[in-house]
Structures are given as structure tokens and as C-alpha cells.
C-alpha positions in Angstrom: -61.4 105.0 203.2 -62.0 101.3 203.4 -61.7 98.6 206.0 -58.4 96.7 205.8 -58.0 93.0 206.4 -54.5 91.8 207.3 -53.4 88.2 206.7 -50.3 86.4 208.0 -48.3 83.7 206.4 -47.4 80.0 207.1 -46.5 79.2 210.7 -47.4 82.7 211.9 -50.3 84.5 213.6 -52.0 87.8 213.7 -49.8 88.7 216.7 -46.9 89.4 214.3 -48.9 92.2 212.7 -49.8 94.3 215.7 -46.9 96.7 214.7 -48.2 97.0 211.1 -51.7 97.7 212.3 -50.4 100.3 214.7 -48.4 102.0 212.0 -51.5 102.2 209.8 -53.4 103.7 212.7 -50.8 106.5 212.8 -50.8 107.1 209.1 -54.4 107.9 208.1 -56.3 104.8 209.4 -57.0 106.0 212.9 -60.8 105.9 212.4 -60.8 103.0 209.9 -61.5 99.5 211.1 -58.6 97.1 210.8 -59.1 93.4 210.9 -56.4 90.8 211.7 -57.2 87.4 210.2 -56.0 84.2 211.8 -55.9 80.8 210.1 -54.5 77.3 210.7 -51.4 76.7 208.7 -49.4 74.0 210.5 -52.0 71.2 210.7 -51.5 68.6 208.0 -55.2 68.2 207.2 -55.8 71.9 206.3 -55.2 73.1 202.7 -55.1 76.6 201.3 -58.5 76.0 199.7 -59.9 75.0 203.1 -58.8 78.3 204.6 -60.2 80.3 201.6 -63.6 78.5 202.0 -63.8 79.2 205.7 -62.6 82.8 205.1 -65.6 83.3 202.8 -68.0 82.0 205.4 -66.5 84.2 208.1 -66.6 87.3 205.9 -70.2 86.5 204.8 -71.3 86.5 208.5 -69.3 89.6 209.4 -70.7 91.6 206.5 -74.3 90.4 207.2 -73.8 91.5 210.8 -72.6 94.9 209.7 -69.1 94.5 211.2 -67.2 94.6 207.9 -68.0 97.1 205.2 -67.6 96.3 201.5 -65.6 97.0 199.5 -62.5 96.5 201.6 -58.7 96.2 201.0 -56.3 93.5 202.1 -52.6 93.5 203.2 -51.1 90.0 203.1 -47.7 88.5 203.9 -46.0 85.4 202.4 -48.5 82.5 202.2 -51.3 84.9 202.9 -50.9 85.9 199.3 -51.9 82.4 198.1 -54.8 82.4 200.6 -56.1 85.7 199.2 -55.7 84.7 195.6 -57.4 81.4 196.2 -60.3 83.1 197.9 -60.5 85.7 195.2 -60.7 83.1 192.4 -63.0 80.7 194.3 -65.5 83.3 195.5 -65.0 87.1 195.0 -64.3 87.1 191.3 -67.7 85.4 190.7 -69.6 88.0 192.6 -71.6 90.6 190.8 -70.5 93.2 193.3 -66.8 92.7 194.2 -65.7 92.9 197.9 -61.9 93.2 197.5 -60.5 96.3 195.8 -56.8 96.5 196.6 -54.6 93.6 197.4 -51.2 94.6 198.8 -48.8 91.7 199.1 -45.8 91.9 201.3 -43.2 89.3 200.2 -45.8 86.9 198.9 -44.9 83.3 198.0 -47.0 83.6 194.8 -44.8 81.0 193.0 -43.4 79.1 195.9 -40.5 79.1 198.3 -37.4 76.9 198.5 -37.9 76.6 202.2 -41.2 74.6 201.8 -39.3 71.4 201.1 -37.3 71.9 204.3 -40.6 72.4 206.2 -41.9 69.1 205.0 -38.7 67.2 205.9 -38.0 65.4 209.2 -35.8 68.4 210.2 -38.8 70.7 209.7 -41.1 68.4 211.7 -38.6 68.2 214.6 -38.2 72.0 214.7 -41.3 73.8 213.6 -43.6 70.8 214.3 -42.3 69.9 217.7 -44.9 72.0 219.4 -47.7 70.9 217.0 -47.6 67.1 217.2 -44.9 66.9 214.5 -47.3 68.5 212.1 -46.0 71.3 209.9 -49.0 71.8 207.5 -48.2 69.2 204.8 -50.9 70.3 202.3 -49.9 74.0 202.6 -46.2 73.2 202.2 -47.0 71.0 199.2 -48.7 74.1 197.6 -45.8 76.2 198.6 -43.1 73.9 197.2 -41.4 75.1 194.1 -43.1 74.2 190.8 -46.1 72.7 192.6 -49.3 71.6 190.7 -51.2 74.0 193.0 -49.3 77.0 191.6 -49.9 75.9 188.0 -53.6 75.6 188.8 -53.9 78.9 190.6 -51.9 80.8 187.9 -54.3 79.4 185.2 -57.2 80.6 187.3 -56.2 84.2 188.0 -53.3 85.4 185.9 -52.9 83.3 182.7 -54.8 81.1 180.3 -53.3 78.6 177.9 -56.1 78.6 175.3 -58.0 75.7 176.8 -60.3 77.9 178.9 -60.9 81.7 178.6 -62.9 83.0 181.6 -65.7 85.4 180.9 -65.0 89.1 181.6 -67.2 89.0 184.7 -64.7 86.5 186.3 -61.5 88.4 185.6 -59.9 88.7 189.1 -57.6 91.7 188.4 -58.8 95.0 186.8 -59.8 98.5 187.8 -63.4 97.3 188.1 -62.4 94.4 190.3 -59.2 94.0 192.3 -55.8 95.9 191.8 -52.8 93.9 193.0 -49.5 95.3 194.4 -46.4 93.3 195.3 -43.7 94.7 197.6 -40.7 92.4 198.3 -37.1 92.5 199.5 -33.8 91.0 198.4 -31.9 91.3 201.7 -31.1 88.0 203.3 -31.4 87.2 207.0 -28.7 88.7 209.4 -29.2 86.1 212.1 -26.4 83.5 212.2 -29.0 80.7 212.6 -31.0 81.9 209.5 -28.1 82.8 207.2 -27.9 79.3 205.7 -31.5 79.9 204.3 -30.3 82.9 202.3 -30.0 82.8 198.5 -29.2 85.6 196.1 -32.2 87.5 194.7 -34.3 86.5 197.6 -35.4 87.8 201.1 -34.3 84.7 203.0 -37.5 82.9 202.3 -39.1 84.0 199.0 -37.3 84.9 195.7 -38.2 88.2 194.1 -39.0 86.4 190.9 -41.4 84.1 192.8 -43.1 87.0 194.6 -43.9 88.9 191.5 -47.5 88.2 190.5 -46.7 88.9 186.8 -45.9 85.6 185.1 -45.7 84.2 181.6 -46.7 80.9 180.0 -45.8 78.9 176.9 -46.8 75.4 175.6 -44.2 73.6 173.4 -45.8 70.7 171.4 -43.2 68.4 169.9 -45.7 65.8 168.7 -45.7 67.0 165.0 -42.2 68.2 164.4 -39.5 67.7 167.1 -37.1 69.9 165.2 -39.7 72.7 164.9 -42.2 72.4 167.8 -45.5 74.2 167.8 -45.2 77.1 170.3 -48.3 78.7 171.9 -47.7 81.6 174.2 -50.3 81.9 176.9 -52.5 85.0 177.2 -53.1 87.2 180.1 -56.4 86.9 182.1 -57.9 90.4 182.1 -56.8 93.8 180.8 -53.6 94.3 182.8 -50.4 93.2 181.0 -48.3 93.3 184.1 -48.8 94.1 187.8 -47.3 96.6 190.2 -44.1 95.1 191.7 -41.2 96.7 193.6 -38.0 95.3 195.0 -36.5 96.8 198.2 -32.9 96.3 199.1 -33.1 96.8 202.8 -35.8 94.3 204.1 -35.9 90.6 204.6 -38.9 88.3 204.8 -39.5 89.1 208.4 -38.6 92.8 208.7 -40.9 93.8 205.8 -44.0 93.5 208.0 -42.5 96.1 210.3 -43.4 98.6 207.6 -40.1 100.6 207.9 -39.0 103.7 206.0 -38.7 102.0 202.6 -41.9 99.9 202.9 -44.4 102.3 204.4 -44.5 104.8 201.5 -45.1 102.0 199.0 -47.8 100.4 201.2 -49.7 103.7 201.7 -49.3 104.5 198.0 -50.9 101.2 197.0 -53.8 101.5 199.5 -54.5 105.0 198.3 -54.4 104.1 194.6 -57.7 105.1 192.8 -59.6 102.3 191.1 -58.4 103.7 187.8 -56.2 102.0 185.2 -54.1 105.0 184.4 -53.4 105.7 188.1 -52.5 102.0 188.6 -50.2 101.9 185.6 -48.4 105.1 186.8 -47.6 103.4 190.1 -46.6 100.1 188.3 -44.2 102.0 186.0 -42.6 104.1 188.8 -42.1 100.9 190.9 -40.4 99.2 187.9 -38.0 102.2 187.7 -37.3 102.0 191.4 -36.6 98.2 191.1 -34.1 98.8 188.3 -32.2 101.2 190.6 -32.1 98.7 193.5 -30.9 95.9 191.2 -28.2 97.9 189.4 -25.6 97.1 192.0 -22.9 94.5 191.0 -23.1 92.2 194.0 -25.0 88.9 193.5 -27.8 89.7 196.0 -28.9 92.5 193.6 -28.8 90.4 190.4 -32.0 89.9 188.5 -33.3 86.4 188.1 -35.8 84.3 186.2 -37.8 81.4 187.6 -38.8 78.7 185.1 -41.4 76.1 186.0 -41.6 73.2 183.6 -44.2 70.5 183.3 -43.5 67.6 180.8 -46.2 65.3 179.6 -46.6 62.9 176.6 -49.3 63.3 173.9 -51.6 61.0 175.9 -51.5 63.5 178.8 -49.4 61.3 181.1 -46.8 63.1 183.3 -43.2 62.3 182.3 -41.0 62.4 185.4 -38.0 60.7 183.8 -36.7 63.5 181.6 -33.8 65.9 181.4 -33.9 69.5 180.4 -30.8 71.2 179.1 -29.8 74.7 178.0 -27.4 75.7 175.3 -26.3 78.5 173.1 -27.6 77.4 169.7 -24.7 77.1 167.2 -22.1 76.8 170.0 -23.8 74.4 172.5 -20.6 72.7 173.8 -18.8 75.9 174.5 -21.7 77.6 176.2 -23.2 74.7 178.2 -20.6 74.7 181.0 -21.0 78.5 181.5 -24.7 78.2 181.7 -24.6 75.2 184.1 -22.1 76.8 186.5 -22.9 80.5 186.4 -26.5 80.9 185.3 -28.4 78.0 186.8 -28.5 78.7 190.5 -30.9 75.9 191.6 -33.0 73.1 190.1 -35.9 71.6 192.1 -37.8 68.4 191.2 -41.3 68.7 192.7 -42.0 65.9 195.3 -45.7 65.8 194.5 -45.3 65.4 190.7 -41.8 64.6 189.4 -42.8 65.9 185.9 -42.7 69.4 187.4 -39.4 71.2 187.8 -38.4 74.7 188.9 -35.2 76.3 187.5 -33.7 79.4 189.1 -31.7 81.3 186.5 -29.4 84.3 187.1 -30.4 86.8 184.4 -27.5 89.1 185.2 -24.9 86.4 184.7 -26.7 85.2 181.6 -26.0 88.5 179.9 -22.6 89.1 181.4 -21.0 85.6 181.2 -23.1 83.5 178.9 -23.9 86.0 176.2 -20.8 88.0 177.1 -22.3 91.1 175.6 -22.9 89.3 172.3 -19.1 89.3 171.7 -17.5 87.4 168.9 -17.7 83.6 169.5 -20.3 84.0 172.3 -23.9 82.6 172.0 -26.5 84.9 170.6 -29.5 83.0 171.8 -30.6 80.5 174.4 -32.1 77.1 173.5 -33.8 74.6 175.6 -33.7 70.9 174.9 -35.8 68.1 176.4 -34.5 64.5 176.6 -36.9 61.8 177.4 -36.0 58.3 178.7 -38.2 55.5 177.2 -40.6 53.9 179.8 -39.7 50.4 178.6 -38.7 48.2 175.6 -42.0 48.7 173.8 -42.4 52.4 173.9 -40.1 55.4 173.3 -40.4 59.1 172.8 -39.7 61.2 169.7 -38.0 59.0 167.0 -38.7 55.3 167.5 -35.3 54.5 166.1 -33.5 56.3 168.9 -33.0 54.9 172.3 -33.6 58.3 173.7 -34.3 61.5 171.7 -34.8 65.1 172.2 -36.5 68.3 170.9 -35.1 71.9 170.9 -36.5 75.4 171.1 -35.2 78.9 171.3 -36.5 80.7 174.4 -34.3 83.9 174.5 -32.2 86.2 172.4 -29.1 88.1 173.4 -30.4 91.2 171.6 -34.0 92.0 170.9 -35.0 92.3 167.3 -38.3 93.0 165.4 -40.6 90.0 165.5 -38.4 88.1 167.9 -39.3 89.3 171.4 -37.6 87.6 174.4 -39.9 85.2 176.2 -38.0 85.2 179.5 -38.7 88.3 181.5 -36.7 89.7 184.4 -38.0 89.1 188.0 -40.7 86.8 186.7 -41.9 83.2 187.0 -42.5 81.4 183.7 -44.6 78.3 183.1 -43.4 76.0 180.3 -45.6 73.1 179.4 -43.8 70.6 177.2 -45.7 67.9 175.2 -43.5 65.1 173.8 -44.6 62.4 171.2 -45.1 59.0 172.7 -44.2 56.3 170.2 -45.2 52.6 170.6 -42.8 50.4 168.6 -43.7 47.9 165.9 -44.3 45.0 168.1 -47.0 46.7 170.1 -49.6 45.9 167.5 -49.4 43.8 164.2 -51.8 42.7 161.5 -51.2 39.1 160.4 -52.7 37.7 157.2 -55.1 34.8 157.6 -53.8 31.9 155.5 -56.8 29.6 155.9 
């Protein structure tokens, strides 16, 4: 068996993982070295990349000294997942002989947390930062914020590629010859009266299940040639694994998951014992999917399934377009369906504070099928369309049709019923990256040719 390195999350320390280490000791790891990593997360000058770089230096020294044996496994919690993924892409994936074999993530904030914005606020500084010179880890919280540029960059480094860069096989982070990732998360909110206001459906009090799942999907919509029929390019997966092992548990919140109770421990041990074999990994992935479906089959909203949709809008010059509006409708019946989607399906919309061209939409998949599609009943929408409205930057430049004060483009992103050749793009319990390119149109007065009459 391999050494195991355990990493904490934002605002935490290794002290919180003494119980987890003790449980591993009692379950087959008695003679196996366990390492508890500590890193700075609440100082404003420290970024996730800084921690990953220092982590590489520490591991290099420990391995050279014969203290840590390679290959090893990692168990990470919350922000520790972003630290591990960053280290993996910056260093370990480039190694000829890989160090990390199994990466087990407990409630990882792979695609952000709604609480990150609160941590950056004055309220956060006066509570969590009071004992740290009013610092709460600005750079880390910006990376954790919903829809952050950091998450786009990291996803395009280890999970997806949009066609602009395809990493060589030797740099693929996740595979049976490299690292096998596992995600275990909960959908039980906090019980504490003080923490209950942080709860949201489909989440563990801090991280949404759809944001924890490492499996994600990407799409580029280019409206520059034909706004009515944009060119759509679906992003490909980095590496041979089409999706990753992911399980939702109904009885743990973001804090209690690290206690490795009765529902967590069997999954944790199963992941750590998985052979470095694709068939064995896929068997666990598929059984975890079935278990998740059972947990989320209950009718109450906490067990609903959700999508997370991260959008990034730019013009055809590559300039971010913060002043835009994204709308959802039901195709042939946009007016009748819009209010249902706005009130029952969209749970939350976040405009990223670092880059306003980035948004994060939280969509209730269960209500989309039950209330929006209505079981594809007569008169109900049969598809979901997305529209982008762009506000002109000034009197000399507009977007889409120069004759319109403000114009839009439309695209179908989902169907009520699957049909051959028309697969649904939005997937349950997943984060989706949607890059939208709109045509920037200078008006006639921007440049003229005048005949010389002399």
C-alpha cells in the first residue's frame, strides 16, 4: 500500500484531519505512513499556484530524503482539491514517472463555492479575518468565486480542451497510467442555526454537488458569421476517461464529511484500493453513479439534481463583454415558458467580480423536467434555447446587426427528449463552460473613403 497525503481546505488546518487519519489507521493503514499537509490559505498574498509550487519543493525534498515514497495517494477536502489539481497540472503530469496515483476528493470546490464572495466581503473580513489582520486570502477566494477565470484556466489544463491546444499524451493528468480521480460529496445542509443561512438546495452548505463533480463539459458558440445559426464547437475531453468517479451522499455536510462516517468510509477505502486499471475504475464510477441516482430520487428540493453553467462572453476581437444579458426560453413558446424558467429553474446567478464577462448560473434540472418541460405535455416547451443580448459600447460600435440598437443570437442547448443525433449538452450534476463570441460591428462613420476632387 502507498503513502497517503491529506490536504485541508480554505481557512482550515491539518488539525481537522486527525480523526480521518486515525480512521485510516484502523482500516488497513496502520503501518502505512500518513502525511498531513498544511498551507497558508487566509493571507491575501498567497495564491493557489503559490501553494502548489511550494508543495512541489517540499515533496521533492521529502522524497530525496527518503521520507515519502512514490507513488503515493492523496485525500483532499474542499479547496485542497484545487491545490492538488494545480500541482498535478503544473508539475506531476509533466513527469516521466508520475508520483500521484489516486486522488480522492472530499467535497472539493472544483468549480467554486457561493461562499467565496462572502469571504471576500467586509463581513468575511470582520469574521474570518479578525484574527488574521483582516486578511481572508483574497487570491484564493477569487479563484474559488463562482465562474472565476482561474477555474476556466484550470479546467482547460486538466479536464477539457477547446481545440486551441491539445496536450500530448504524456501530459494527460487523469488516466490509469497517471492519476485516477474520485469525488465524494454530500447534499445535506448545515444543522447549526448560525450556519443554516448558508445552505442551498443541491449542496452541502458550502459546495454544490454540480461544482464538486470533476466531470465537466465545454462548448464554444461563435455568432460572428451567422447570428441565427451560430457555429457550435463542443470541447473534447483531455485523456481517455469520458467521465470521472463521483458519488453524492445524503447524510453529510461540508464539515462532517471529513469525519469519514458510515456512508463516507466505504467509498473512501474503495477509491484508495482501486487498481490502476481502467476497467476497475469504470466499474466503481458506474456503481457510484447508480448510488447517486438513488440518493437524488427523493422529491424534496435538497435531493434535486442541478446543472451549473459558467458563461464567458467576448467579442470577435477577444475583448471581454461584461454588459450583456443571457436569457433562456422554450423555443417556439418563449413567452409562455420564460417565467417558469426564471422562477422555478434558475436558482441563482452570479456575476464574477474579477471579470464581469464571466457568469455562473445554477439551474434546477429536476424542476426543468417537471415544471418547464412538464413531461413534454401538449403546449409545453420541447427544448431549451439560450439567447445572448449585447449592449453597444457606445454610439460608434454595436454588436450583431449594425441596424439594431441592441441585438441577440440564439442557440438550442437541451431537449426535452433525447433523439438520434441530438444529444443533450447539459448533463446532470455537472458544471458546463460556455464561451460565447459575438460579432463586434463598427458603424459607417468609424471609417470613410472620400474622393479627392483636386
